[in-house]
C-alpha positions, 0 to 999 in steps of 0.5 A, spaced: 672 257 224 666 261 222 666 268 224 660 268 228 662 262 232 668 265 234 665 271 237 660 267 240 665 263 244 669 269 245 663 273 248 662 266 252 669 266 255 668 274 257 661 273 260 663 268 264 670 271 267 666 278 268 660 274 272 665 270 276 668 277 278 662 280 279 660 274 284 666 275 288 666 282 289 658 281 291 660 276 296 666 280 298 661 286 300 656 282 303 662 279 308 664 286 310 657 288 312 656 282 316 651 279 312 655 273 309 656 266 313 661 267 319 665 261 318 667 262 311 671 268 311 678 267 307 683 271 304 684 271 297 690 273 294 689 279 289 695 277 285 692 270 284 686 274 282 689 278 277 693 273 274 687 269 273 684 275 270 690 276 265 689 269 263 682 269 261 683 275 257 689 271 253 684 266 252 679 270 249 684 273 245 686 267 242 679 264 241 678 271 237 684 270 233 682 263 231 682 262 223 
């Protein structure tokens, strides 16, 4: 795999993960200030979120290490 393509794929996966995290934090902040949809409040297990984050980091590392 070409080096350029490897870094593009790694950056894409990392950008998607960071975008999802920021979107989740923003939605959570809006709910605490009362601006979110009142009927859609659900708790998110922080352990599951951290497991997802570590899995995505592992995925990015594997993509970057492809030879």
